[in-house]
C-alpha positions in Angstrom: 147.1 157.4 60.0 147.0 160.4 62.5 144.1 159.2 64.1 145.4 156.1 64.9 149.1 156.9 66.4 147.9 157.1 70.2 145.2 154.4 69.8 146.3 151.6 72.6 146.4 147.7 71.4 146.8 144.8 73.8 148.9 141.8 73.1 145.3 140.0 72.6 144.2 142.8 70.1 147.7 142.3 68.3 147.2 138.6 68.0 143.6 139.0 66.4 145.3 141.6 63.9 148.1 139.2 62.7 146.0 136.2 62.9 147.9 134.2 65.4 148.0 133.2 69.1 149.3 135.5 72.0 152.3 133.1 72.3 153.7 134.2 69.0 153.1 137.7 69.5 154.9 137.6 73.2 157.4 135.5 71.2 157.8 138.5 68.5 158.4 140.8 71.4 161.1 138.9 73.0 163.0 137.9 69.6 162.7 141.1 67.8 164.5 144.3 69.4 162.4 146.4 66.6 159.1 145.5 68.0 157.2 148.4 69.3 157.8 149.5 72.7 155.1 149.8 75.5 153.0 152.7 75.8 150.9 151.9 78.6 149.4 149.4 80.7 151.2 147.0 83.0 153.8 144.5 82.9 151.3 141.6 82.8 149.1 143.6 80.4 151.0 145.9 78.4 149.7 148.2 75.9 151.1 149.3 72.3 150.6 152.1 69.7 148.2 150.7 67.0 150.0 152.9 64.1 153.4 151.5 65.4 152.2 147.9 65.6 150.8 148.0 62.0 154.0 149.6 60.5 156.2 146.6 62.2 153.6 143.9 61.1 153.9 145.2 57.4 157.7 145.7 57.7 157.9 142.0 58.9 155.7 140.3 56.5 152.9 139.8 59.2 149.9 141.2 57.3 149.8 139.6 54.0 146.6 137.9 54.6 144.9 139.9 56.9 142.2 142.4 56.0 141.9 146.0 57.2 139.1 145.4 59.9 141.2 143.9 62.5 143.1 147.0 62.1 140.0 149.5 62.1 138.3 148.0 65.2 140.6 149.3 67.9 140.0 152.8 66.6 136.5 152.5 67.3 136.9 151.0 70.6 139.1 154.1 71.2 136.1 156.6 71.0 135.5 155.6 74.7 131.6 156.0 74.5 129.3 153.0 73.9 126.8 155.2 72.1 129.3 156.8 70.0 131.0 153.7 68.7 127.8 152.3 67.9 126.3 155.3 66.2 129.7 155.1 64.4 129.3 151.7 63.1 125.6 152.4 62.2 126.9 155.4 60.0 129.6 153.5 58.4 126.7 150.8 57.3 124.6 153.6 55.8 127.6 155.1 53.8 128.4 151.7 52.5 125.0 151.2 51.3 124.6 154.9 50.0 128.1 155.9 48.7 126.9 159.6 48.0 125.7 160.1 51.5 127.7 163.2 53.0 125.4 164.0 55.9 126.5 162.1 59.5 124.4 161.4 62.4 123.9 164.5 64.5 125.5 163.3 67.4 128.9 162.0 66.1 131.9 164.0 66.6 134.2 164.7 63.5 136.5 162.0 64.7 133.6 159.5 64.8 132.0 160.7 61.4 135.7 160.3 59.8 136.2 156.7 61.1 132.7 155.9 59.9 133.7 157.4 56.5 137.1 155.4 56.5 135.0 152.1 57.5 132.5 152.5 54.9 135.2 152.6 52.1 136.8 149.4 53.5 133.6 148.0 53.7 132.9 148.7 49.9 136.1 147.5 49.2 136.1 144.0 51.4 132.4 143.7 51.6 129.9 145.9 53.0 127.7 143.4 55.1 130.7 141.3 56.2 132.2 144.4 57.6 129.3 145.6 59.1 128.7 142.3 60.9 132.4 141.9 62.1 132.6 145.8 63.9 128.7 145.0 65.1 130.2 141.7 66.7 133.2 143.3 68.1 131.2 146.0 69.5 128.6 143.7 71.2 131.6 141.6 72.6 133.1 144.6 74.1 129.7 146.1 75.9 128.3 142.3 76.7 128.1 143.5 80.3 125.7 146.5 79.5 123.7 144.5 76.5 121.3 141.5 76.5 121.0 140.2 72.6 119.0 137.5 71.7 121.5 134.6 70.4 120.9 134.0 66.5 119.9 130.1 67.3 117.1 131.2 69.8 115.9 133.8 67.4 115.6 131.2 64.9 113.7 129.3 66.8 111.3 131.8 68.2 110.9 132.6 64.4 110.1 129.2 63.4 107.6 128.6 66.5 105.6 132.1 65.4 105.3 130.9 62.0 104.0 127.7 62.9 101.5 128.6 65.5 100.0 131.4 63.5 96.5 130.3 62.5 95.5 130.0 58.8 99.1 130.5 57.6 100.2 130.7 54.2 102.5 132.1 51.6 100.8 135.5 51.4 101.7 138.9 52.7 103.4 138.7 56.2 103.8 141.7 58.5 106.3 141.2 61.6 106.6 143.4 64.7 109.3 143.6 67.0 108.6 146.3 69.7 112.0 146.0 71.6 114.5 145.0 68.9 117.6 145.7 70.4 120.1 145.3 67.3 117.8 143.5 65.4 118.6 139.9 65.7 114.9 138.7 65.8 113.7 140.9 63.2 116.5 139.3 61.1 115.8 135.8 61.9 112.1 136.4 61.1 113.0 137.6 57.4 115.7 134.9 57.2 112.8 132.3 58.2 109.8 133.8 56.5 111.0 135.5 53.3 108.5 136.0 50.9 107.1 139.1 48.7 105.3 141.2 50.7 106.9 140.9 53.9 107.0 144.1 56.0 109.3 144.4 59.2 108.4 147.2 61.6 110.8 147.3 64.6 111.1 149.7 67.6 113.9 150.4 70.3 114.1 153.3 72.8 118.1 153.2 73.0 119.1 155.2 69.9 122.5 153.8 69.6 120.8 149.9 69.4 118.1 151.4 67.1 120.5 152.6 64.7 122.5 149.4 64.4 119.3 147.4 64.2 118.2 149.7 61.1 121.6 149.0 59.7 121.3 145.4 59.9 117.7 145.2 58.5 118.5 147.5 55.6 121.1 144.8 54.7 118.5 142.2 55.2 116.2 144.2 53.3 118.5 144.4 50.4 118.9 140.6 50.2 115.8 139.3 50.5 114.0 142.4 48.9 111.6 143.1 51.9 110.5 146.4 53.3 111.7 147.2 56.9 111.2 150.2 59.3 112.8 150.7 62.4 111.9 153.5 64.8 113.5 154.8 68.2 110.6 154.9 70.6 109.7 153.5 74.1 107.0 151.2 72.7 105.0 151.0 75.6 104.8 154.8 76.7 104.5 155.8 73.2 103.6 153.2 70.6 105.5 154.2 67.3 102.8 151.6 65.2 99.3 152.7 66.6 96.8 150.7 64.5 99.2 148.2 62.8 98.7 144.7 63.1 101.0 141.9 62.5 100.8 138.5 61.4 103.6 137.6 63.7 105.5 139.3 66.7 108.7 138.3 68.4 109.9 140.5 71.5 112.5 139.9 73.8 111.4 142.6 76.3 113.7 144.2 79.1 113.2 142.4 82.3 112.2 143.3 85.9 111.9 147.4 85.2 109.6 149.1 87.5 109.6 152.2 85.9 107.8 151.1 82.7 104.7 153.8 82.8 102.6 152.3 85.1 100.9 155.4 86.2 100.5 157.1 82.7 99.3 153.6 81.3 96.8 153.0 83.7 93.9 153.4 81.3 95.6 152.2 78.2 93.3 150.4 75.9 96.0 147.6 75.5 95.1 146.1 78.7 92.4 144.0 77.5 93.3 141.5 80.4 93.9 144.0 83.2 96.2 146.5 84.3 99.4 144.9 84.9 100.6 145.7 88.3 103.5 147.8 88.9 105.9 144.8 89.3 104.7 143.1 86.3 105.9 144.7 83.4 106.6 141.6 81.5 102.9 141.5 81.2 102.5 144.7 79.9 104.8 143.7 76.9 102.7 140.3 76.5 99.4 142.3 76.2 101.4 145.1 73.8 102.1 142.3 71.5 98.4 140.9 71.7 97.1 144.2 71.0 99.1 144.4 67.8 98.2 140.8 66.1 96.0 140.0 63.4 93.2 137.9 64.3 94.9 134.5 64.2 98.2 136.0 64.5 101.0 134.6 66.8 103.5 136.0 68.9 106.4 134.5 71.1 108.2 136.4 73.6 111.3 135.8 76.1 110.4 136.1 79.7 112.0 135.3 83.1 110.6 132.3 84.6 108.8 134.0 87.8 106.4 135.6 85.4 104.8 132.2 85.2 104.1 131.7 89.0 104.3 135.2 90.6 101.2 135.7 92.8 100.7 139.7 91.3 99.8 138.4 87.8 97.7 135.5 88.4 94.6 137.3 87.3 96.4 138.4 84.1 97.4 134.9 83.4 94.2 133.4 84.2 92.6 135.7 81.6 95.3 134.9 79.1 94.3 131.0 79.7 90.6 131.5 79.4 90.8 133.3 76.2 93.2 131.1 74.6 95.6 133.9 74.1 98.6 132.0 76.0 98.8 128.9 74.2 101.9 127.3 75.1 104.6 127.9 77.4 108.4 126.2 76.7 110.9 126.5 79.5 114.5 126.9 77.9 117.6 125.2 79.4 120.0 127.8 81.2 122.3 129.6 79.1 119.9 130.0 76.2 120.0 133.8 76.7 121.2 136.5 79.2 121.0 136.2 82.0 122.8 133.0 81.5 122.1 131.5 85.0 118.5 131.6 84.4 115.9 128.9 82.8 114.0 131.5 80.6 110.9 130.7 79.1 109.3 131.3 75.8 105.5 132.2 76.0 103.9 131.5 72.7 100.5 133.9 72.1 97.8 133.9 69.5 94.8 136.2 69.0 91.4 134.8 68.5 90.5 134.2 64.8 87.7 135.3 63.3 85.6 134.0 60.2 83.7 130.8 59.4 86.8 128.6 59.8 88.1 130.0 63.0 89.0 127.6 65.8 87.1 128.2 69.1 89.5 128.9 72.0 91.6 125.6 73.3 90.7 124.4 76.5 94.2 123.4 77.6 97.6 124.9 77.3 100.9 123.2 75.9 103.5 123.0 78.6 107.1 122.1 77.4 110.0 121.5 79.8 113.2 121.4 77.5 115.6 122.4 80.4 117.2 118.7 79.7 118.8 120.2 76.8 121.3 122.4 78.7 125.1 122.0 78.0 126.5 121.2 81.6 130.1 121.8 82.2 131.2 124.4 79.9 132.3 127.7 81.1 129.8 129.3 79.2 126.6 126.9 79.6 124.3 126.9 76.8 122.0 124.5 75.0 122.3 122.0 72.5 120.6 124.3 69.6 119.9 121.5 67.2 118.1 118.9 69.3 116.1 121.9 71.4 115.0 123.0 68.4 113.7 119.7 67.0 112.1 118.8 70.3 110.4 122.2 70.7 109.2 122.5 67.4 107.8 118.7 67.6 106.1 119.4 70.5 104.3 122.6 69.1 103.3 120.3 66.4 100.5 119.5 68.5 99.3 122.9 69.4 95.9 122.3 67.7 95.9 118.5 67.4 94.3 116.9 70.4 95.3 113.2 69.2 98.8 114.4 68.4 101.6 112.1 70.5 103.7 114.6 72.8 107.5 114.0 72.9 108.8 113.6 76.5 108.7 116.7 78.6 105.8 118.2 76.9 102.2 117.7 78.2 98.9 119.0 77.5 97.4 120.5 80.6 93.4 121.0 80.7 92.5 124.6 81.6 90.3 123.5 84.6 93.5 122.2 86.2 95.7 125.4 85.6 92.8 128.1 86.6 93.4 127.2 90.4 94.5 129.9 93.2 98.1 130.3 91.7 97.4 129.8 87.8 101.3 128.9 87.7 102.0 127.8 84.2 105.7 126.8 84.9 106.3 123.6 82.9 108.4 121.8 85.3 105.4 121.9 87.5 103.3 119.9 85.3 105.6 117.7 83.2 107.6 116.0 86.1 104.7 113.2 86.6 104.5 112.9 82.9 108.0 111.9 82.2 108.6 109.2 84.7 109.9 105.8 82.8 107.3 103.2 82.5 108.2 99.4 83.8 109.1 98.3 80.3 111.5 101.2 79.5 113.3 100.6 83.1 113.7 96.7 82.2 115.4 97.9 78.8 117.4 100.1 80.7 118.5 97.6 82.9 119.0 94.9 80.1 121.5 97.8 78.3 123.4 98.6 81.3 123.8 94.7 81.7 125.2 94.4 78.2 127.7 97.4 78.9 129.1 95.7 82.0 129.5 92.6 80.3 131.2 94.2 77.6 133.4 96.0 80.0 134.2 92.8 81.7 135.4 91.0 78.8 137.6 94.1 77.5 138.9 94.4 81.2 140.2 90.7 81.0 141.9 91.1 77.7 143.5 94.4 79.0 144.8 92.8 82.1 146.6 90.3 80.1 149.0 93.0 78.7 152.6 92.9 79.4 155.0 95.7 79.6 159.0 95.8 79.4 159.9 98.3 81.8 163.8 98.1 81.1 163.1 99.1 77.3 164.2 102.8 76.8 161.5 104.3 74.5 162.8 106.5 71.5 160.6 109.3 70.9 160.2 112.4 68.4 158.5 115.5 69.2 155.4 116.7 66.8 157.5 119.6 65.5 160.1 117.4 64.5 157.8 115.1 62.8 156.1 118.1 61.2 159.7 119.1 59.6 160.1 115.5 58.4 157.1 115.6 56.5 155.3 112.3 58.5 152.3 114.8 59.1 151.0 118.4 58.7 149.7 120.3 61.7 146.8 123.1 61.4 145.8 125.2 63.8 142.0 126.2 64.6 140.9 129.8 65.2 137.7 131.9 65.7 135.9 132.4 62.1 135.7 136.2 61.3 131.6 136.0 60.9 130.3 135.4 64.3 126.8 137.0 63.8 123.8 136.1 61.5 123.5 133.0 59.1 126.9 131.8 57.4 127.3 132.3 53.9 128.2 129.6 51.4 128.6 126.2 52.4 129.1 125.4 56.0 130.5 123.1 58.5 130.3 122.1 61.9 132.1 124.1 64.3 133.8 122.3 67.4 135.5 124.5 70.4 136.9 123.9 73.7 133.7 124.3 75.4 131.9 121.7 73.4 134.4 119.1 74.5 134.0 120.2 78.2 130.2 119.2 77.4 129.5 116.2 75.4 131.9 116.8 72.4 129.3 117.7 70.0 129.7 120.7 67.9 127.7 123.5 69.1 127.4 126.0 65.7 127.7 125.9 62.0 130.5 128.1 60.5 131.2 129.1 56.6 133.8 126.6 55.2 135.4 129.4 53.7 136.2 131.0 57.0 137.7 128.0 58.8 141.5 128.0 59.4 141.2 124.3 60.1 139.1 121.8 59.0 139.2 118.1 60.5 138.3 115.7 57.6 137.8 111.9 58.5 141.3 110.0 59.5 142.9 113.4 60.9 144.1 113.4 64.3 142.4 116.3 66.5 144.2 117.7 69.6 143.0 119.8 72.3 145.8 122.2 73.4 144.3 123.4 76.7 145.3 121.5 79.8 141.4 121.4 81.1 140.5 119.8 78.1 143.5 118.1 76.8 142.5 114.9 74.7 143.3 113.6 71.1 141.3 111.4 68.7 141.0 110.0 65.3 138.4 112.4 63.7 135.3 110.4 61.9 132.3 111.7 60.5 131.6 115.0 58.4 134.3 117.7 57.7 134.2 119.9 61.1 136.0 123.2 61.6 138.1 123.6 64.9 138.0 126.6 67.1 140.9 128.2 68.9 143.3 125.8 70.7 142.2 122.8 68.7 144.4 121.6 66.1 144.2 119.0 63.0 147.4 116.6 62.4 147.3 114.8 58.9 149.7 112.3 58.8 151.3 110.5 55.8 150.2 106.9 56.1 153.3 105.5 54.7 154.9 106.7 57.9 152.4 106.7 60.8 149.1 105.1 61.8 146.6 107.7 62.6 145.2 105.7 65.9 148.9 104.9 66.8 149.6 108.7 66.9 146.2 109.5 68.4 147.0 107.2 71.2 150.3 108.4 72.2 149.4 112.2 72.3 146.8 111.9 74.6 148.9 110.2 76.9 148.2 112.4 80.3 152.1 112.1 81.3 152.6 113.6 77.7 150.3 116.1 78.4 151.7 117.6 81.3 155.3 117.2 80.0 154.1 119.6 77.1 151.8 122.1 79.3 152.7 125.4 80.9 150.9 124.4 84.1 150.2 127.9 85.1 146.4 127.4 85.5 143.6 124.9 84.4 143.5 127.2 81.3 146.9 126.9 80.4 148.0 125.6 76.8 149.7 122.6 75.9 152.6 123.0 73.0 151.4 120.4 70.6 155.0 120.7 68.6 156.5 119.2 72.3 154.0 116.5 72.6 156.4 113.1 72.1 155.6 110.2 69.7 157.4 106.6 70.0 159.1 106.1 66.9 158.4 102.6 65.8 158.0 100.8 62.5 154.6 100.4 60.9 153.9 96.8 61.8 154.6 97.7 65.7 152.6 101.0 65.4 149.4 98.7 64.1 149.8 96.3 67.6 149.8 99.3 69.7 146.9 101.2 67.7 144.8 98.3 68.3 145.6 98.4 72.0 144.9 102.0 72.0 141.6 101.4 70.1 140.6 99.1 72.8 141.3 101.7 75.5 139.5 104.0 74.0 136.4 101.8 73.6 136.8 100.6 77.1 136.7 104.4 78.3 133.7 105.3 75.9 131.7 102.4 77.4 132.4 103.2 81.0 131.6 106.6 80.8 128.0 105.3 78.8 127.6 103.0 81.6 128.1 105.4 84.5 125.6 107.8 82.6 123.0 104.8 82.4 123.3 103.7 85.9 123.3 107.3 87.5 119.9 107.5 85.1 118.6 104.4 86.7 119.2 104.9 90.1 117.5 108.4 89.7 114.4 107.2 88.0 114.1 104.2 90.5 114.5 106.5 93.6 111.8 108.9 92.3 109.4 105.9 91.9 110.4 104.6 95.0 109.7 108.0 97.1 106.5 108.3 95.3 105.3 104.5 96.6 105.5 102.9 93.0 106.8 99.6 94.6 104.6 96.7 94.2 104.5 93.9 97.0 104.9 91.2 94.3 108.3 92.9 93.3 109.9 92.0 96.7 107.8 89.1 97.8 109.9 86.0 98.5 112.8 87.8 97.4 116.3 87.0 99.4 118.2 89.9 100.7 120.6 91.6 98.5 123.8 89.6 98.8 125.6 93.0 98.2 124.2 94.6 101.2 126.4 96.4 102.7 129.2 97.3 100.3 130.0 100.7 100.5 127.8 101.1 103.6 128.8 101.3 107.2 127.2 98.4 109.1 126.0 98.9 112.7 128.3 98.8 115.4 129.0 94.9 116.4 127.3 93.4 113.5 130.3 92.5 111.7 133.6 93.9 110.4 134.5 95.2 107.0 137.4 94.3 104.8 137.8 96.3 101.4 134.4 97.5 101.8 132.8 94.2 101.6 130.9 93.2 105.1 131.8 89.9 106.2 130.3 88.0 109.3 132.5 87.9 112.5 133.6 84.4 113.0 
């Protein structure tokens, strides 16, 4: 306990330790005189002693269900140094796997070594890999501005692409290479997707702390899948740690825009089969490094910034990669797929020339895939619809060696003669735009769909317009908190699951967050059902308790885990109608009176939301109208999106000169011409936005 006496923790960290919201901790601080006093920070962001907080939580029964990991992390963070805390976590992982180990990493201080030993003991008690992944994730979150990692869904996609693109693949021995492995996300994904007897993973990383963490992660992966792994600390470009090694697949997310990559000392390196990379093109050095390590027919997938596809300095090397068939495909990813999140990064799919009698000749075209449309726009942290993105990209890459295969929208096979011009620009968006224009038949179908939606909206609007309201009838309401006490419903709050990296263990369920609601409402990931604090079943009412995304609805579909600030309400059907409850709760006025209003990110106090007190028969009548309103809103949104898409598509076609004379010949002028537009001076008058002739 002595080593943690001076460890400071914030209110947010106390909330994590206790497994509650920050508001609950603030409430404890106000109500309990015995709550620890502040030892630092400010009035707005106070800090407390970890030892005193732990003692108070245990004395007040707040730690009954919380493991020791949450208490352990602040002490790692208190080590201060990024490298020391990272090496301590790696050392803890090594001791978890080898309990008799006594020596520590030479760079660890006695305090860090003691903490690593304590973490190892906890890991052997609560689960070694789960404890390591927990500490690693917290370390990555703390140092997110200093590190660039490959998100697990992107790592999985890259591994699947490489396995599919490899010529003559099978279930035999497999060697995987990652020369800039970071903390091992890509190498771990390769094992997960390609696990088999005889699998060997070789990885290198120049940062000692990252290399140690990658080694620890891959050691756990090797134990689980019975494969061999080797991780070394080395700068793969300057001092290749695996000379002569040939890999069946290679994955890489290299550092971007590094001018000091070894241009002078590597000028005569034999890896530059396609030309010496210019000083300003370090990414093309990594591309050739990967190709130099591939077996004949082997495949590599590398993450690159979009400028590499078009910069003038790299056109000669790009041309050579295309002519030799080494560059087989380029995929433009949606912004938010990986750091930097504001950029649409690219995946380059490389393949070494195959040999032998059955080898395929070099391709005469390249596959370009524009997948940027799978972005999740509107969220604070934008990112793609991973499942749809993976399906789309893998479907496109199935056509890599099949000239007769049908390509999905946004993918095009471009002949080399069109790419090998003065620019050698392989940016997918510059070649796929023309191929994605809708056909005349598709436009007609879209207009018909829009007409159907508008007609349905008109019918529902007429029905809703007939509703009558008695303004003099005083409403009797009850708060959600009162209904919980009365047994009319139960309330469960969502939380961030404990596991945040790697593949979830056991049965999984979709995981819904507030960020998902700010886009299209589709869950953005999967979590283990056992790690979820609140799972919405079909018929439950789900409420988003944050001002910027406040809404309530009756859940339909498979069980779904809820993230922070989402709540699941399960009604007693003998007392409450679920659709009636959802309709009452999602009233904007209801949300305003229960919100804190401090900012758009402020919370809504779910227990203060009001519900009309009505007998079940009357609830059913209200529920029917609420459902009609909900459907009206859904169709209105859908019609708006369809209409905007049609306007965009038709504008593109018109601007390209695609209008035929027969489509306008003999037609009367648009009877709505002028609606919403300002007429020329003196040509008429405008009443309520509609142009009328002067009379």
